[in-house]
N, C-alpha and C positions, 0 to 999 in steps of 0.2 A: 763389651757387647756392642753389636751394631744394630741399628733400627731395621736392617734388612733381614734379620734373623726371623725365621718362621718357626712353627711348632708342628709336631706330628703326633698321632696316637700310635704308640709302639705296641700296646697290648690292650685287649678287651677281656673282660671277665664277667661272669654272672653266677648267681646261686639262688635256688628256690628251695623252700622246705619240701619235705617228702609228702606231707599230707595233702591229698587232693580233696577239694570240697566241691562236689558237683552242684549244679543248680537245684536239682531235686531236693537236696537236703535243706536248702534255704526256702524254697517254694513251699515245702511241706510245713516248715516252722511258721511261715508268715501267712499261710492259707492262700497262696497264689496258685493259679492254674498252671499245669505243666507247660513249659515253653515260654512263660511270661517274661522271665528274666532275659532269655536269649533275644526275644523280639525287641525288648526295650533297650538292651545294653550291648548286644553282640557278645556277651560273655557266656561261655559254656561251663567253665569251672575256674577255680582259683586255688592258691596254695595258702595254707595256714601253718605258722610255726608251731613246733611242739611246746608244751608247757614249760619245759626246761630250757628253751632257747631264748636268748636275749638278742638285742639288735646286733651287737658285735659278733655274735655267733653266725649270723647270716653274712655280715660284711666281710669277715675274715676270708672265707673260701672264695668269694667273688674277687677280692683283692689279690689273693694268692694266684688265681688264674690269670689275672691281668699282669701281675709282676712276672710270672713264669713265661707268659707269651712275649713280654717286653724284653726279657733276657738281660736285664740290667742288674749289676751288683746292688744290693739293698742299701748299702751306705751311700749311694748316689742320690737317692730320693730325698729331696730337700723339704718337701711339704706334703702333708696329708690333709685333704679337705673331705669332710664327711657331711653330705647333705642328708639330713634326716629330721623327721618330726617326732620320732619315737626312740630317743636315746636310751642307753642302759639305765641311766639315772638322770634326774633333773639337774643334779650337780654331783660330780664334775662332768665336763663334756666327755663324750665317748671317743673322740678322735685320738687323744693321747693313748688311751688303752688300745685302740685299734693299731696304732703305729707300734706300740710295745709288743703286741701279740704277733705282729708281722716282722719283728726284729729290724725295724727301720730306725737304726740307732742315731741317725743324723737328721731326722725329719722333725719339722714343726708339725703341729696338728691343731685343727680347730673344727668345730661343728658349724654348719650353716643351716638355719631353720627357715628355708624358703618354700616349704610346702611342695606342691607339685612342680613348681618352677625351680626348685633348689639345685638340681643337677646342672641346668643351663647357666644359672648364676655362678656356680662353682667352676664350671668349665671356662666361663669367660674370665674369671679371676685367675684361674690356673694358667690360661694362655698368656695373660699379662705377666705373671710371675716368671714363667719360663723365658719369655722374650727379654725381660729385664735382667734376670739373674743367670740365665743359661743353664739351669738345673732342672731335672725332672720333677714332676709333681704327680702324686697319686690322687685321683678323684674317685670317691666312692659315694653312691647313693643307696640307701637302704631304709626299709620301714617294716615294722610289724604292726600293721593297722588292724589286724584281727582283734587286738586287745583295746582298740579305741572306738570300735563300733558298738552301737546298741543293738543287740540281736533282735529286738522287737521293733526297731525303727527301719522301715523299708528303704528309705533313701540311701543310707550308708551301707547297710548290711548286704545289699545285693551287689555292691560295686567293689569294695575294698579288699585288699589282699596283702600278702607278705612276700618280699623279694629283695634282692640286692644286685647291683650292677657296678662295674668299675672300669676305669680307663687309666692308662699311664701316659701322660704327656711328656714329651722330650723336645729338645731343640732340634731344628731342621735348618739345613743350609739352603732350603728353597724358600725364598721370600713369599711366594704366593701359596703358602701352606698355612694351616692353622685357622684361626678365626678370621674370616674375610669380612664379616659384617655381623653385628649384634645389636639387638634392641631389647633393653631391659625396661619393664614397665610395671606400674602398680595402679590399682583402682581401689583406693581405700573406702569408696562409697559402698563397696560390697564386703566390707570387713566382717559383718555378722552373718553372711550367707552360709559359710562352712566354718564351724566353730566347736571347740570343746570349752564349755562355759567356765568350768572351775579349774583351779590349779595354778593360776597366775597371780600377780599382785592385785589385779582388779577384783578377783574373787578367790581368795586363798582357800585351801582345804580347811575344813573344820569338822569337829566331831558331829556325827549324825547326818552329814551331807548325803543326799540321795545319790546313788550310783550313777543315775542318768546325767547328773551334772558334770560327771567326769568322763563322759562318752561323747562321741562326735554327733553333731546335729547338722543336718542340711535343711535350712529353714525354708528355702524357696527353690525347688529344683528347676522350674522353668527359667527363673532369673539366672541361675548358675549356668544353665545351658547357653542362654543368649550371650551373657557376658564372656563366657569361655570361648565361644566361637569367634566373637568380635575381637577379643584380646589376642588369641592365637593367630587369627588372620592378619590383623593390623601389624603385629610385631614381626610376622614372617615377611610381609611386604616391605617393611622398613629395613629389615636385615638384608633382604635381597637388593634393595636400592643402594644401601651402603656398600655392599659388595660389588655393585655394578653388574649384577647378574639378573637373569630372568628364570622362571620355572624351567624353561627349556634347557638351561645350563646345569640343572640339578640332576644328580644321578640317583639319589634316594631321599625320600621324605620320611622322617622319623618323628611323628608327633607324640606328645604325652598321651598315653593310652587311658584317657579319662573315661570314655565309653565309646562304643562303636558309632553311635549317632553323631557325637561331636567330631570324631576323627573324619567321618565321611563328609560332614558339613564343611569342615575346614578345607579338606582336600578339594571339594567341589568349588568353594569360593576362590581358592588359589589356582584352580585349573591343573591340579597334579594328576597325571595319568595313573590309572589304577596299578600298573605294573611297577611304579616307583614308590608306592606306599608300603611302608613296613608296619605290619600290624601283629601284635602279640596278645591283644586283649582277650581273644576267645579262650585261650588256654591258661592265662595267668592273671586276668583281672587287672584292677587298678591298684598299684602299689605306690602311688604318688610319685615322688622324685625318682624312684628306682625304675620306672617304666622305660624311660629313654635309654639309659645305659644297658638295661636288660635287653631291650630290643636291638640295640647296636651290637651287643655281643652275640646274640643269637643270629643276627643277619651276617655278621662277620664269619660265623661258622657255616651258615647255610648258603649264603650268596657269595661270600668272599669280597673283600674290598681291595682295590689296587691303588697304587700311588696316584694321587691326583683326583681320586673320587671326591665329588662334592656332595655334601650332606646338608639338607635343610632340616632343622629341628625347631620345635616350638612347644610351649606349654602354658597352661593357666591353671591356677588353683587358689586355695584359701588365702585371703589377705586383702584384696585379690592380688596375687603376683602373676606376672606373665613374662614371657621371653620368646624371642625368635633369634635364631643363630644359624649362620652359614659357616660350615667348616670344611676345609679342603685337606684331605689326608696326604 
């Protein structure tokens, strides 16, 4: 392989569950006035998985769509990266099962638990793998967060949703393609801001443990907002600088769909024109790592991407983890 090799996204894919959950259903349960959720978050509705659906049941159709659009023989896919916070089981990882269900007979597979930034971390790692080994990689991000929220806790239950998105990366003979600039960042001082308290080695499951201990808690919403805006803005600026580009050089801005207020604040801080912002939060809510590939796939269908299109993506989430990435198709 040569260092001049680039990468390209050959196929996009997405999948969302059938069940629509409008704001009115949640507002009634929480005693909120009609329209409150839309005003606060920009969300109109979200999707919830059926009781019989597990994480890989959402990931498979999204990956199938991306593989079909890529048009590659399945035995050419060398690696499957699954970004998720809600795997089928705590052990084993779900990526080997996903690769098996997709009949990717020569693919490695690993889960990445990067919360909302997981897709961008996976995309960065996939880009490096493709450049080094000259072989395609499947990147999938999927979550079923409807089973991790506390229905009585306003902070999480108004936001989170279920979805999956996928891309297939492959080698390109155009050096100026693929990841042009990336900034991966963490802020461990915000470790406890978004958390599921029980289930890890710090606080293992035990008989009689309250259900609330196994559900998501957002302890300080204003702090999450401030830190997320700062992290998404700073990583985006650094990624642009590494790529030697400015906002004027970007064709589309695809931020993590945390909530509408965060998206708007980051776009405003970066000076992104409204017509370049890709937003899907109104119809699909916040599915953590899945929001960016879901938005990418929907935009590829609705807007169409051409060779050379430059994308700016950024995310921030639990951990705190954050990332900014410039990708040229």
